[in-house]
mmCIF file of the N, C-alpha and C atoms, coordinates in Angstrom:
data_MODEL
# 
_entry.id   MODEL 
# 
loop_
_atom_site.group_PDB 
_atom_site.id 
_atom_site.type_symbol 
_atom_site.label_atom_id 
_atom_site.label_alt_id 
_atom_site.label_comp_id 
_atom_site.label_asym_id 
_atom_site.label_entity_id 
_atom_site.label_seq_id 
_atom_site.pdbx_PDB_ins_code 
_atom_site.Cartn_x 
_atom_site.Cartn_y 
_atom_site.Cartn_z 
_atom_site.occupancy 
_atom_site.B_iso_or_equiv 
_atom_site.pdbx_formal_charge 
_atom_site.auth_seq_id 
_atom_site.auth_comp_id 
_atom_site.auth_asym_id 
_atom_site.auth_atom_id 
_atom_site.pdbx_PDB_model_num 
ATOM 1   N N  . MET A 1 1  ? 69.696 -148.734 -16.205 1.00 0.00 ? 1  MET A N  1 
ATOM 2   C CA . MET A 1 1  ? 70.971 -148.837 -15.516 1.00 0.00 ? 1  MET A CA 1 
ATOM 3   C C  . MET A 1 1  ? 70.991 -147.864 -14.341 1.00 0.00 ? 1  MET A C  1 
ATOM 4   N N  . CYS A 1 2  ? 71.535 -148.281 -13.259 1.00 0.00 ? 2  CYS A N  1 
ATOM 5   C CA . CYS A 1 2  ? 71.605 -147.452 -12.060 1.00 0.00 ? 2  CYS A CA 1 
ATOM 6   C C  . CYS A 1 2  ? 72.853 -146.570 -12.115 1.00 0.00 ? 2  CYS A C  1 
ATOM 7   N N  . VAL A 1 3  ? 72.651 -145.286 -11.934 1.00 0.00 ? 3  VAL A N  1 
ATOM 8   C CA . VAL A 1 3  ? 73.758 -144.340 -11.980 1.00 0.00 ? 3  VAL A CA 1 
ATOM 9   C C  . VAL A 1 3  ? 74.608 -144.455 -10.722 1.00 0.00 ? 3  VAL A C  1 
ATOM 10  N N  . PHE A 1 4  ? 73.987 -144.547 -9.564  1.00 0.00 ? 4  PHE A N  1 
ATOM 11  C CA . PHE A 1 4  ? 74.709 -144.516 -8.286  1.00 0.00 ? 4  PHE A CA 1 
ATOM 12  C C  . PHE A 1 4  ? 74.754 -145.863 -7.601  1.00 0.00 ? 4  PHE A C  1 
ATOM 13  N N  . GLY A 1 5  ? 74.620 -146.921 -8.320  1.00 0.00 ? 5  GLY A N  1 
ATOM 14  C CA . GLY A 1 5  ? 74.346 -148.169 -7.659  1.00 0.00 ? 5  GLY A CA 1 
ATOM 15  C C  . GLY A 1 5  ? 72.864 -148.114 -7.356  1.00 0.00 ? 5  GLY A C  1 
ATOM 16  N N  . CYS A 1 6  ? 72.232 -149.194 -7.286  1.00 0.00 ? 6  CYS A N  1 
ATOM 17  C CA . CYS A 1 6  ? 70.765 -149.213 -7.226  1.00 0.00 ? 6  CYS A CA 1 
ATOM 18  C C  . CYS A 1 6  ? 70.199 -148.785 -5.878  1.00 0.00 ? 6  CYS A C  1 
ATOM 19  N N  . ARG A 1 7  ? 71.036 -148.511 -4.920  1.00 0.00 ? 7  ARG A N  1 
ATOM 20  C CA . ARG A 1 7  ? 70.551 -148.121 -3.594  1.00 0.00 ? 7  ARG A CA 1 
ATOM 21  C C  . ARG A 1 7  ? 69.797 -146.795 -3.620  1.00 0.00 ? 7  ARG A C  1 
ATOM 22  N N  . PHE A 1 8  ? 70.294 -145.803 -4.340  1.00 0.00 ? 8  PHE A N  1 
ATOM 23  C CA . PHE A 1 8  ? 69.711 -144.463 -4.315  1.00 0.00 ? 8  PHE A CA 1 
ATOM 24  C C  . PHE A 1 8  ? 68.775 -144.187 -5.481  1.00 0.00 ? 8  PHE A C  1 
ATOM 25  N N  . GLU A 1 9  ? 68.879 -144.966 -6.515  1.00 0.00 ? 9  GLU A N  1 
ATOM 26  C CA . GLU A 1 9  ? 68.157 -144.697 -7.752  1.00 0.00 ? 9  GLU A CA 1 
ATOM 27  C C  . GLU A 1 9  ? 66.641 -144.573 -7.583  1.00 0.00 ? 9  GLU A C  1 
ATOM 28  N N  . PRO A 1 10 ? 65.972 -145.479 -6.869  1.00 0.00 ? 10 PRO A N  1 
ATOM 29  C CA . PRO A 1 10 ? 64.513 -145.344 -6.745  1.00 0.00 ? 10 PRO A CA 1 
ATOM 30  C C  . PRO A 1 10 ? 64.086 -144.027 -6.087  1.00 0.00 ? 10 PRO A C  1 
ATOM 31  N N  . ALA A 1 11 ? 64.790 -143.602 -5.072  1.00 0.00 ? 11 ALA A N  1 
ATOM 32  C CA . ALA A 1 11 ? 64.433 -142.360 -4.387  1.00 0.00 ? 11 ALA A CA 1 
ATOM 33  C C  . ALA A 1 11 ? 64.664 -141.160 -5.296  1.00 0.00 ? 11 ALA A C  1 
ATOM 34  N N  . VAL A 1 12 ? 65.780 -141.149 -6.005  1.00 0.00 ? 12 VAL A N  1 
ATOM 35  C CA . VAL A 1 12 ? 66.107 -140.040 -6.895  1.00 0.00 ? 12 VAL A CA 1 
ATOM 36  C C  . VAL A 1 12 ? 65.069 -139.957 -8.021  1.00 0.00 ? 12 VAL A C  1 
ATOM 37  N N  . GLU A 1 13 ? 64.703 -141.098 -8.580  1.00 0.00 ? 13 GLU A N  1 
ATOM 38  C CA . GLU A 1 13 ? 63.706 -141.123 -9.652  1.00 0.00 ? 13 GLU A CA 1 
ATOM 39  C C  . GLU A 1 13 ? 62.347 -140.647 -9.146  1.00 0.00 ? 13 GLU A C  1 
ATOM 40  N N  . TRP A 1 14 ? 61.978 -141.057 -7.948  1.00 0.00 ? 14 TRP A N  1 
ATOM 41  C CA . TRP A 1 14 ? 60.694 -140.653 -7.365  1.00 0.00 ? 14 TRP A CA 1 
ATOM 42  C C  . TRP A 1 14 ? 60.651 -139.143 -7.149  1.00 0.00 ? 14 TRP A C  1 
ATOM 43  N N  . ILE A 1 15 ? 61.737 -138.593 -6.644  1.00 0.00 ? 15 ILE A N  1 
ATOM 44  C CA . ILE A 1 15 ? 61.820 -137.140 -6.446  1.00 0.00 ? 15 ILE A CA 1 
ATOM 45  C C  . ILE A 1 15 ? 61.645 -136.425 -7.781  1.00 0.00 ? 15 ILE A C  1 
ATOM 46  N N  . GLU A 1 16 ? 62.348 -136.884 -8.804  1.00 0.00 ? 16 GLU A N  1 
ATOM 47  C CA . GLU A 1 16 ? 62.287 -136.220 -10.101 1.00 0.00 ? 16 GLU A CA 1 
ATOM 48  C C  . GLU A 1 16 ? 60.895 -136.338 -10.724 1.00 0.00 ? 16 GLU A C  1 
ATOM 49  N N  . GLN A 1 17 ? 60.264 -137.480 -10.613 1.00 0.00 ? 17 GLN A N  1 
ATOM 50  C CA . GLN A 1 17 ? 58.911 -137.641 -11.148 1.00 0.00 ? 17 GLN A CA 1 
ATOM 51  C C  . GLN A 1 17 ? 57.943 -136.680 -10.472 1.00 0.00 ? 17 GLN A C  1 
ATOM 52  N N  . ASN A 1 18 ? 58.059 -136.525 -9.180  1.00 0.00 ? 18 ASN A N  1 
ATOM 53  C CA . ASN A 1 18 ? 57.195 -135.600 -8.454  1.00 0.00 ? 18 ASN A CA 1 
ATOM 54  C C  . ASN A 1 18 ? 57.500 -134.147 -8.794  1.00 0.00 ? 18 ASN A C  1 
ATOM 55  N N  . ARG A 1 19 ? 58.775 -133.821 -8.992  1.00 0.00 ? 19 ARG A N  1 
ATOM 56  C CA . ARG A 1 19 ? 59.156 -132.465 -9.373  1.00 0.00 ? 19 ARG A CA 1 
ATOM 57  C C  . ARG A 1 19 ? 58.569 -132.125 -10.740 1.00 0.00 ? 19 ARG A C  1 
ATOM 58  N N  . ILE A 1 20 ? 58.696 -133.033 -11.678 1.00 0.00 ? 20 ILE A N  1 
ATOM 59  C CA . ILE A 1 20 ? 58.165 -132.815 -13.026 1.00 0.00 ? 20 ILE A CA 1 
ATOM 60  C C  . ILE A 1 20 ? 56.656 -132.620 -12.988 1.00 0.00 ? 20 ILE A C  1 
ATOM 61  N N  . ALA A 1 21 ? 55.991 -133.351 -12.104 1.00 0.00 ? 21 ALA A N  1 
ATOM 62  C CA . ALA A 1 21 ? 54.530 -133.258 -11.980 1.00 0.00 ? 21 ALA A CA 1 
ATOM 63  C C  . ALA A 1 21 ? 54.095 -132.007 -11.220 1.00 0.00 ? 21 ALA A C  1 
ATOM 64  N N  . GLY A 1 22 ? 55.055 -131.195 -10.810 1.00 0.00 ? 22 GLY A N  1 
ATOM 65  C CA . GLY A 1 22 ? 54.725 -129.960 -10.108 1.00 0.00 ? 22 GLY A CA 1 
ATOM 66  C C  . GLY A 1 22 ? 54.622 -130.106 -8.608  1.00 0.00 ? 22 GLY A C  1 
ATOM 67  N N  . GLY A 1 23 ? 54.998 -131.269 -8.117  1.00 0.00 ? 23 GLY A N  1 
ATOM 68  C CA . GLY A 1 23 ? 54.909 -131.517 -6.682  1.00 0.00 ? 23 GLY A CA 1 
ATOM 69  C C  . GLY A 1 23 ? 56.148 -131.050 -5.943  1.00 0.00 ? 23 GLY A C  1 
ATOM 70  N N  . LYS A 1 24 ? 56.077 -131.166 -4.645  1.00 0.00 ? 24 LYS A N  1 
ATOM 71  C CA . LYS A 1 24 ? 57.198 -130.847 -3.769  1.00 0.00 ? 24 LYS A CA 1 
ATOM 72  C C  . LYS A 1 24 ? 57.531 -132.094 -2.975  1.00 0.00 ? 24 LYS A C  1 
ATOM 73  N N  . VAL A 1 25 ? 58.784 -132.226 -2.604  1.00 0.00 ? 25 VAL A N  1 
ATOM 74  C CA . VAL A 1 25 ? 59.251 -133.407 -1.879  1.00 0.00 ? 25 VAL A CA 1 
ATOM 75  C C  . VAL A 1 25 ? 60.063 -132.951 -0.673  1.00 0.00 ? 25 VAL A C  1 
ATOM 76  N N  . LEU A 1 26 ? 59.761 -133.499 0.469   1.00 0.00 ? 26 LEU A N  1 
ATOM 77  C CA . LEU A 1 26 ? 60.555 -133.277 1.665   1.00 0.00 ? 26 LEU A CA 1 
ATOM 78  C C  . LEU A 1 26 ? 61.428 -134.513 1.854   1.00 0.00 ? 26 LEU A C  1 
ATOM 79  N N  . VAL A 1 27 ? 62.715 -134.319 1.838   1.00 0.00 ? 27 VAL A N  1 
ATOM 80  C CA . VAL A 1 27 ? 63.656 -135.429 2.021   1.00 0.00 ? 27 VAL A CA 1 
ATOM 81  C C  . VAL A 1 27 ? 64.118 -135.393 3.470   1.00 0.00 ? 27 VAL A C  1 
ATOM 82  N N  . HIS A 1 28 ? 63.855 -136.467 4.184   1.00 0.00 ? 28 HIS A N  1 
ATOM 83  C CA . HIS A 1 28 ? 64.275 -136.514 5.588   1.00 0.00 ? 28 HIS A CA 1 
ATOM 84  C C  . HIS A 1 28 ? 64.597 -137.932 5.991   1.00 0.00 ? 28 HIS A C  1 
ATOM 85  N N  . CYS A 1 29 ? 65.313 -138.072 7.073   1.00 0.00 ? 29 CYS A N  1 
ATOM 86  C CA . CYS A 1 29 ? 65.605 -139.367 7.673   1.00 0.00 ? 29 CYS A CA 1 
ATOM 87  C C  . CYS A 1 29 ? 65.561 -139.176 9.186   1.00 0.00 ? 29 CYS A C  1 
ATOM 88  N N  . ASP A 1 30 ? 65.847 -140.207 9.915   1.00 0.00 ? 30 ASP A N  1 
ATOM 89  C CA . ASP A 1 30 ? 65.705 -140.172 11.370  1.00 0.00 ? 30 ASP A CA 1 
ATOM 90  C C  . ASP A 1 30 ? 66.502 -139.040 12.015  1.00 0.00 ? 30 ASP A C  1 
ATOM 91  N N  . MET A 1 31 ? 67.749 -138.894 11.650  1.00 0.00 ? 31 MET A N  1 
ATOM 92  C CA . MET A 1 31 ? 68.602 -137.871 12.270  1.00 0.00 ? 31 MET A CA 1 
ATOM 93  C C  . MET A 1 31 ? 68.834 -136.664 11.366  1.00 0.00 ? 31 MET A C  1 
ATOM 94  N N  . ASN A 1 32 ? 68.406 -136.735 10.113  1.00 0.00 ? 32 ASN A N  1 
ATOM 95  C CA . ASN A 1 32 ? 68.626 -135.654 9.142   1.00 0.00 ? 32 ASN A CA 1 
ATOM 96  C C  . ASN A 1 32 ? 70.101 -135.282 9.020   1.00 0.00 ? 32 ASN A C  1 
ATOM 97  N N  . VAL A 1 33 ? 70.940 -136.295 8.978   1.00 0.00 ? 33 VAL A N  1 
ATOM 98  C CA . VAL A 1 33 ? 72.375 -136.051 8.898   1.00 0.00 ? 33 VAL A CA 1 
ATOM 99  C C  . VAL A 1 33 ? 72.983 -136.705 7.657   1.00 0.00 ? 33 VAL A C  1 
ATOM 100 N N  . SER A 1 34 ? 72.790 -137.991 7.475   1.00 0.00 ? 34 SER A N  1 
ATOM 101 C CA . SER A 1 34 ? 73.497 -138.710 6.425   1.00 0.00 ? 34 SER A CA 1 
ATOM 102 C C  . SER A 1 34 ? 72.594 -139.182 5.285   1.00 0.00 ? 34 SER A C  1 
ATOM 103 N N  . ARG A 1 35 ? 71.568 -139.957 5.598   1.00 0.00 ? 35 ARG A N  1 
ATOM 104 C CA . ARG A 1 35 ? 70.745 -140.552 4.540   1.00 0.00 ? 35 ARG A CA 1 
ATOM 105 C C  . ARG A 1 35 ? 70.013 -139.505 3.708   1.00 0.00 ? 35 ARG A C  1 
ATOM 106 N N  . SER A 1 36 ? 69.357 -138.579 4.365   1.00 0.00 ? 36 SER A N  1 
ATOM 107 C CA . SER A 1 36 ? 68.603 -137.564 3.617   1.00 0.00 ? 36 SER A CA 1 
ATOM 108 C C  . SER A 1 36 ? 69.545 -136.672 2.811   1.00 0.00 ? 36 SER A C  1 
ATOM 109 N N  . ALA A 1 37 ? 70.673 -136.321 3.391   1.00 0.00 ? 37 ALA A N  1 
ATOM 110 C CA . ALA A 1 37 ? 71.645 -135.503 2.664   1.00 0.00 ? 37 ALA A CA 1 
ATOM 111 C C  . ALA A 1 37 ? 72.152 -136.250 1.434   1.00 0.00 ? 37 ALA A C  1 
ATOM 112 N N  . THR A 1 38 ? 72.394 -137.530 1.570   1.00 0.00 ? 38 THR A N  1 
ATOM 113 C CA . THR A 1 38 ? 72.879 -138.329 0.454   1.00 0.00 ? 38 THR A CA 1 
ATOM 114 C C  . THR A 1 38 ? 71.869 -138.382 -0.678  1.00 0.00 ? 38 THR A C  1 
ATOM 115 N N  . ILE A 1 39 ? 70.599 -138.556 -0.354  1.00 0.00 ? 39 ILE A N  1 
ATOM 116 C CA . ILE A 1 39 ? 69.563 -138.604 -1.389  1.00 0.00 ? 39 ILE A CA 1 
ATOM 117 C C  . ILE A 1 39 ? 69.465 -137.252 -2.089  1.00 0.00 ? 39 ILE A C  1 
ATOM 118 N N  . ALA A 1 40 ? 69.503 -136.171 -1.327  1.00 0.00 ? 40 ALA A N  1 
ATOM 119 C CA . ALA A 1 40 ? 69.463 -134.835 -1.935  1.00 0.00 ? 40 ALA A CA 1 
ATOM 120 C C  . ALA A 1 40 ? 70.671 -134.622 -2.842  1.00 0.00 ? 40 ALA A C  1 
ATOM 121 N N  . ILE A 1 41 ? 71.835 -135.028 -2.401  1.00 0.00 ? 41 ILE A N  1 
ATOM 122 C CA . ILE A 1 41 ? 73.053 -134.894 -3.204  1.00 0.00 ? 41 ILE A CA 1 
ATOM 123 C C  . ILE A 1 41 ? 72.953 -135.732 -4.469  1.00 0.00 ? 41 ILE A C  1 
ATOM 124 N N  . ALA A 1 42 ? 72.446 -136.950 -4.347  1.00 0.00 ? 42 ALA A N  1 
ATOM 125 C CA . ALA A 1 42 ? 72.296 -137.819 -5.520  1.00 0.00 ? 42 ALA A CA 1 
ATOM 126 C C  . ALA A 1 42 ? 71.385 -137.171 -6.558  1.00 0.00 ? 42 ALA A C  1 
ATOM 127 N N  . TRP A 1 43 ? 70.269 -136.584 -6.107  1.00 0.00 ? 43 TRP A N  1 
ATOM 128 C CA . TRP A 1 43 ? 69.360 -135.913 -7.046  1.00 0.00 ? 43 TRP A CA 1 
ATOM 129 C C  . TRP A 1 43 ? 70.074 -134.724 -7.700  1.00 0.00 ? 43 TRP A C  1 
ATOM 130 N N  . MET A 1 44 ? 70.802 -133.959 -6.916  1.00 0.00 ? 44 MET A N  1 
ATOM 131 C CA . MET A 1 44 ? 71.496 -132.780 -7.437  1.00 0.00 ? 44 MET A CA 1 
ATOM 132 C C  . MET A 1 44 ? 72.523 -133.157 -8.505  1.00 0.00 ? 44 MET A C  1 
ATOM 133 N N  . ILE A 1 45 ? 73.189 -134.280 -8.313  1.00 0.00 ? 45 ILE A N  1 
ATOM 134 C CA . ILE A 1 45 ? 74.173 -134.736 -9.292  1.00 0.00 ? 45 ILE A CA 1 
ATOM 135 C C  . ILE A 1 45 ? 73.474 -135.195 -10.571 1.00 0.00 ? 45 ILE A C  1 
ATOM 136 N N  . LYS A 1 46 ? 72.453 -136.023 -10.416 1.00 0.00 ? 46 LYS A N  1 
ATOM 137 C CA . LYS A 1 46 ? 71.806 -136.603 -11.594 1.00 0.00 ? 46 LYS A CA 1 
ATOM 138 C C  . LYS A 1 46 ? 70.972 -135.593 -12.365 1.00 0.00 ? 46 LYS A C  1 
ATOM 139 N N  . TYR A 1 47 ? 70.226 -134.748 -11.681 1.00 0.00 ? 47 TYR A N  1 
ATOM 140 C CA . TYR A 1 47 ? 69.282 -133.858 -12.357 1.00 0.00 ? 47 TYR A CA 1 
ATOM 141 C C  . TYR A 1 47 ? 69.612 -132.371 -12.243 1.00 0.00 ? 47 TYR A C  1 
ATOM 142 N N  . GLY A 1 48 ? 70.463 -132.012 -11.315 1.00 0.00 ? 48 GLY A N  1 
ATOM 143 C CA . GLY A 1 48 ? 70.750 -130.601 -11.105 1.00 0.00 ? 48 GLY A CA 1 
ATOM 144 C C  . GLY A 1 48 ? 72.033 -130.114 -11.740 1.00 0.00 ? 48 GLY A C  1 
ATOM 145 N N  . GLY A 1 49 ? 72.807 -131.030 -12.308 1.00 0.00 ? 49 GLY A N  1 
ATOM 146 C CA . GLY A 1 49 ? 74.043 -130.628 -12.965 1.00 0.00 ? 49 GLY A CA 1 
ATOM 147 C C  . GLY A 1 49 ? 75.197 -130.331 -12.022 1.00 0.00 ? 49 GLY A C  1 
ATOM 148 N N  . TYR A 1 50 ? 75.090 -130.743 -10.775 1.00 0.00 ? 50 TYR A N  1 
ATOM 149 C CA . TYR A 1 50 ? 76.145 -130.505 -9.794  1.00 0.00 ? 50 TYR A CA 1 
ATOM 150 C C  . TYR A 1 50 ? 77.211 -131.591 -9.856  1.00 0.00 ? 50 TYR A C  1 
ATOM 151 N N  . THR A 1 51 ? 78.417 -131.236 -9.489  1.00 0.00 ? 51 THR A N  1 
ATOM 152 C CA . THR A 1 51 ? 79.438 -132.244 -9.229  1.00 0.00 ? 51 THR A CA 1 
ATOM 153 C C  . THR A 1 51 ? 79.206 -132.743 -7.799  1.00 0.00 ? 51 THR A C  1 
ATOM 154 N N  . LEU A 1 52 ? 79.833 -133.838 -7.456  1.00 0.00 ? 52 LEU A N  1 
ATOM 155 C CA . LEU A 1 52 ? 79.695 -134.354 -6.091  1.00 0.00 ? 52 LEU A CA 1 
ATOM 156 C C  . LEU A 1 52 ? 80.164 -133.316 -5.087  1.00 0.00 ? 52 LEU A C  1 
ATOM 157 N N  . CYS A 1 53 ? 81.298 -132.710 -5.341  1.00 0.00 ? 53 CYS A N  1 
ATOM 158 C CA . CYS A 1 53 ? 81.851 -131.711 -4.422  1.00 0.00 ? 53 CYS A CA 1 
ATOM 159 C C  . CYS A 1 53 ? 80.923 -130.508 -4.281  1.00 0.00 ? 53 CYS A C  1 
ATOM 160 N N  . ASP A 1 54 ? 80.427 -129.998 -5.394  1.00 0.00 ? 54 ASP A N  1 
ATOM 161 C CA . ASP A 1 54 ? 79.537 -128.833 -5.351  1.00 0.00 ? 54 ASP A CA 1 
ATOM 162 C C  . ASP A 1 54 ? 78.219 -129.158 -4.654  1.00 0.00 ? 54 ASP A C  1 
ATOM 163 N N  . ALA A 1 55 ? 77.679 -130.347 -4.912  1.00 0.00 ? 55 ALA A N  1 
ATOM 164 C CA . ALA A 1 55 ? 76.418 -130.748 -4.275  1.00 0.00 ? 55 ALA A CA 1 
ATOM 165 C C  . ALA A 1 55 ? 76.606 -130.876 -2.765  1.00 0.00 ? 55 ALA A C  1 
ATOM 166 N N  . CYS A 1 56 ? 77.698 -131.494 -2.347  1.00 0.00 ? 56 CYS A N  1 
ATOM 167 C CA . CYS A 1 56 ? 77.977 -131.624 -0.905  1.00 0.00 ? 56 CYS A CA 1 
ATOM 168 C C  . CYS A 1 56 ? 78.111 -130.254 -0.256  1.00 0.00 ? 56 CYS A C  1 
ATOM 169 N N  . ARG A 1 57 ? 78.824 -129.373 -0.912  1.00 0.00 ? 57 ARG A N  1 
ATOM 170 C CA . ARG A 1 57 ? 79.025 -128.025 -0.385  1.00 0.00 ? 57 ARG A CA 1 
ATOM 171 C C  . ARG A 1 57 ? 77.680 -127.303 -0.248  1.00 0.00 ? 57 ARG A C  1 
ATOM 172 N N  . HIS A 1 58 ? 76.845 -127.386 -1.276  1.00 0.00 ? 58 HIS A N  1 
ATOM 173 C CA . HIS A 1 58 ? 75.548 -126.712 -1.255  1.00 0.00 ? 58 HIS A CA 1 
ATOM 174 C C  . HIS A 1 58 ? 74.653 -127.256 -0.136  1.00 0.00 ? 58 HIS A C  1 
ATOM 175 N N  . VAL A 1 59 ? 74.597 -128.570 -0.003  1.00 0.00 ? 59 VAL A N  1 
ATOM 176 C CA . VAL A 1 59 ? 73.771 -129.180 1.049   1.00 0.00 ? 59 VAL A CA 1 
ATOM 177 C C  . VAL A 1 59 ? 74.290 -128.774 2.422   1.00 0.00 ? 59 VAL A C  1 
ATOM 178 N N  . LYS A 1 60 ? 75.598 -128.770 2.595   1.00 0.00 ? 60 LYS A N  1 
ATOM 179 C CA . LYS A 1 60 ? 76.188 -128.402 3.892   1.00 0.00 ? 60 LYS A CA 1 
ATOM 180 C C  . LYS A 1 60 ? 75.894 -126.937 4.239   1.00 0.00 ? 60 LYS A C  1 
ATOM 181 N N  . ILE A 1 61 ? 75.875 -126.065 3.233   1.00 0.00 ? 61 ILE A N  1 
ATOM 182 C CA . ILE A 1 61 ? 75.539 -124.658 3.479   1.00 0.00 ? 61 ILE A CA 1 
ATOM 183 C C  . ILE A 1 61 ? 74.080 -124.530 3.912   1.00 0.00 ? 61 ILE A C  1 
ATOM 184 N N  . GLN A 1 62 ? 73.206 -125.287 3.257   1.00 0.00 ? 62 GLN A N  1 
ATOM 185 C CA . GLN A 1 62 ? 71.783 -125.216 3.559   1.00 0.00 ? 62 GLN A CA 1 
ATOM 186 C C  . GLN A 1 62 ? 71.436 -125.877 4.890   1.00 0.00 ? 62 GLN A C  1 
ATOM 187 N N  . ARG A 1 63 ? 72.151 -126.934 5.231   1.00 0.00 ? 63 ARG A N  1 
ATOM 188 C CA . ARG A 1 63 ? 71.898 -127.650 6.487   1.00 0.00 ? 63 ARG A CA 1 
ATOM 189 C C  . ARG A 1 63 ? 73.243 -128.030 7.080   1.00 0.00 ? 63 ARG A C  1 
ATOM 190 N N  . THR A 1 64 ? 73.701 -127.243 8.015   1.00 0.00 ? 64 THR A N  1 
ATOM 191 C CA . THR A 1 64 ? 75.055 -127.409 8.545   1.00 0.00 ? 64 THR A CA 1 
ATOM 192 C C  . THR A 1 64 ? 75.271 -128.753 9.243   1.00 0.00 ? 64 THR A C  1 
ATOM 193 N N  . SER A 1 65 ? 74.203 -129.394 9.711   1.00 0.00 ? 65 SER A N  1 
ATOM 194 C CA . SER A 1 65 ? 74.359 -130.688 10.367  1.00 0.00 ? 65 SER A CA 1 
ATOM 195 C C  . SER A 1 65 ? 74.472 -131.842 9.366   1.00 0.00 ? 65 SER A C  1 
ATOM 196 N N  . ALA A 1 66 ? 74.279 -131.576 8.077   1.00 0.00 ? 66 ALA A N  1 
ATOM 197 C CA . ALA A 1 66 ? 74.390 -132.630 7.064   1.00 0.00 ? 66 ALA A CA 1 
ATOM 198 C C  . ALA A 1 66 ? 75.813 -133.177 7.050   1.00 0.00 ? 66 ALA A C  1 
ATOM 199 N N  . ASN A 1 67 ? 75.925 -134.499 7.050   1.00 0.00 ? 67 ASN A N  1 
ATOM 200 C CA . ASN A 1 67 ? 77.236 -135.132 7.058   1.00 0.00 ? 67 ASN A CA 1 
ATOM 201 C C  . ASN A 1 67 ? 77.110 -136.554 6.504   1.00 0.00 ? 67 ASN A C  1 
ATOM 202 N N  . PRO A 1 68 ? 76.993 -136.679 5.175   1.00 0.00 ? 68 PRO A N  1 
ATOM 203 C CA . PRO A 1 68 ? 76.846 -138.017 4.586   1.00 0.00 ? 68 PRO A CA 1 
ATOM 204 C C  . PRO A 1 68 ? 78.029 -138.910 4.951   1.00 0.00 ? 68 PRO A C  1 
ATOM 205 N N  . ASN A 1 69 ? 77.740 -140.160 5.265   1.00 0.00 ? 69 ASN A N  1 
ATOM 206 C CA . ASN A 1 69 ? 78.836 -141.051 5.648   1.00 0.00 ? 69 ASN A CA 1 
ATOM 207 C C  . ASN A 1 69 ? 79.693 -141.386 4.437   1.00 0.00 ? 69 ASN A C  1 
ATOM 208 N N  . ILE A 1 70 ? 80.912 -141.768 4.690   1.00 0.00 ? 70 ILE A N  1 
ATOM 209 C CA . ILE A 1 70 ? 81.902 -141.992 3.646   1.00 0.00 ? 70 ILE A CA 1 
ATOM 210 C C  . ILE A 1 70 ? 81.481 -143.111 2.690   1.00 0.00 ? 70 ILE A C  1 
ATOM 211 N N  . GLY A 1 71 ? 80.795 -144.109 3.193   1.00 0.00 ? 71 GLY A N  1 
ATOM 212 C CA . GLY A 1 71 ? 80.323 -145.199 2.333   1.00 0.00 ? 71 GLY A CA 1 
ATOM 213 C C  . GLY A 1 71 ? 79.339 -144.701 1.289   1.00 0.00 ? 71 GLY A C  1 
ATOM 214 N N  . PHE A 1 72 ? 78.403 -143.852 1.708   1.00 0.00 ? 72 PHE A N  1 
ATOM 215 C CA . PHE A 1 72 ? 77.447 -143.273 0.774   1.00 0.00 ? 72 PHE A CA 1 
ATOM 216 C C  . PHE A 1 72 ? 78.154 -142.381 -0.236  1.00 0.00 ? 72 PHE A C  1 
ATOM 217 N N  . LEU A 1 73 ? 79.096 -141.571 0.216   1.00 0.00 ? 73 LEU A N  1 
ATOM 218 C CA . LEU A 1 73 ? 79.819 -140.685 -0.689  1.00 0.00 ? 73 LEU A CA 1 
ATOM 219 C C  . LEU A 1 73 ? 80.627 -141.488 -1.708  1.00 0.00 ? 73 LEU A C  1 
ATOM 220 N N  . ASN A 1 74 ? 81.221 -142.572 -1.256  1.00 0.00 ? 74 ASN A N  1 
ATOM 221 C CA . ASN A 1 74 ? 81.981 -143.428 -2.185  1.00 0.00 ? 74 ASN A CA 1 
ATOM 222 C C  . ASN A 1 74 ? 81.055 -144.011 -3.242  1.00 0.00 ? 74 ASN A C  1 
ATOM 223 N N  . GLU A 1 75 ? 79.849 -144.379 -2.846  1.00 0.00 ? 75 GLU A N  1 
ATOM 224 C CA . GLU A 1 75 ? 78.890 -144.912 -3.810  1.00 0.00 ? 75 GLU A CA 1 
ATOM 225 C C  . GLU A 1 75 ? 78.491 -143.841 -4.831  1.00 0.00 ? 75 GLU A C  1 
ATOM 226 N N  . LEU A 1 76 ? 78.322 -142.610 -4.383  1.00 0.00 ? 76 LEU A N  1 
ATOM 227 C CA . LEU A 1 76 ? 77.961 -141.515 -5.289  1.00 0.00 ? 76 LEU A CA 1 
ATOM 228 C C  . LEU A 1 76 ? 79.114 -141.167 -6.218  1.00 0.00 ? 76 LEU A C  1 
ATOM 229 N N  . ALA A 1 77 ? 80.346 -141.388 -5.777  1.00 0.00 ? 77 ALA A N  1 
ATOM 230 C CA . ALA A 1 77 ? 81.514 -141.019 -6.568  1.00 0.00 ? 77 ALA A CA 1 
ATOM 231 C C  . ALA A 1 77 ? 81.794 -141.984 -7.711  1.00 0.00 ? 77 ALA A C  1 
ATOM 232 N N  . ARG A 1 78 ? 81.165 -143.144 -7.711  1.00 0.00 ? 78 ARG A N  1 
ATOM 233 C CA . ARG A 1 78 ? 81.412 -144.133 -8.780  1.00 0.00 ? 78 ARG A CA 1 
ATOM 234 C C  . ARG A 1 78 ? 80.962 -143.646 -10.109 1.00 0.00 ? 78 ARG A C  1 
# 
């Protein structure tokens, strides 16, 4: 079953599999504003124990240009 709708699930699962295997993952997108931030937030919610609000706050502190679009945030909030 997809936690966030199936749009983000494959990326989140891939990140977690690589983390467990001892690997590192660089999450990026064309502008490094919305898509990459959303994937990082999705992972933080599913595997990091963060709430949506806390994950957004943490990502924004780490990368001030992060600004996930409202559609993505609504999908994560389900």
